[in-house]
C-alpha positions, 0 to 999 in steps of 0.5 A: 323205493319206499323211504320209511321213518319210525315215529317213537312217541307217547300215545298221549301225543297223537295230535302232534304225531298226526300233524308230523305224519301229514308233513312227512307224507307230503315229501314222500316219506312214509312214517310208521306209527304203530297205532295206524297199523293194528295187528290184534293178537301179535306181540307188540314188542316184536312188531315194534322191533320189526318196524324199527328194523324196516325203517331208515331212521327213527324220529323220537318225539320227546314231550313231557309224556314221551320222555316218561313213556317206557315204550318210547325209551324201549324203542329208542334203546332198541333203535340205538342197538340196531344202529339206526340214526335217531333224530330227536324232536324235543318239546320246549321245556323238556329236559333230555337225558341219557345218551340222547343228551349228546345228540343234536335235536330239534326243539318244538313248540306244541302250539306251533310245531310246523317250524320244527316239522319243516326242519325235520322234513328238510333233514330227512329229505337230505338224508333220503337224497344222500342215500339215493346217490349212494345207491346209484353210485353202487349200481354204477360201480356194479355196471362198470364191473359187469361191462369190464367182465364182458369186455374181458370175456369177449377179448379172450373169446376173440383171441381164442377164435383167432388162435383156432383160425390160425391152427385151422389155417396152418393145418390147411397149409400143411395139407396143401404141402403134402398134396404138392409133394 
């Protein structure tokens, strides 16, 4: 299963986005960055919405440029309405506002973002593992359900066969009584 994370960012922060993508790919998390997926002629807004919908989580890179970007604000708003978990990564010195103000976020230093990237990788890995566990629990539940149905079906089939055998046996007994008379 591909574990995809949408990276909301300003195009002016592509250097940091690139480093973040390398870190996420290292732990087998597929980052989605629209600039890495050009689709000339396609409606950009719809492309963004589709990829947010297809992602497990949204990582919002909030730098001075990111916090002012209409696209970043649009993406975060859409992700929130779509019920996606948003994980903000906030550059030191940037003030968070709006509904993200009430969320926990990860601070990062532009000159040394690796510490923040380690935290985000760890968080996403834990979420990924938790999701896999839930998936396996659901699959196990489905398997138990089907084995239960098979058991019940076989039991009914066995009872039906036994009843048939009894009827055949009693029919043979009646015929043998008639012959004896």
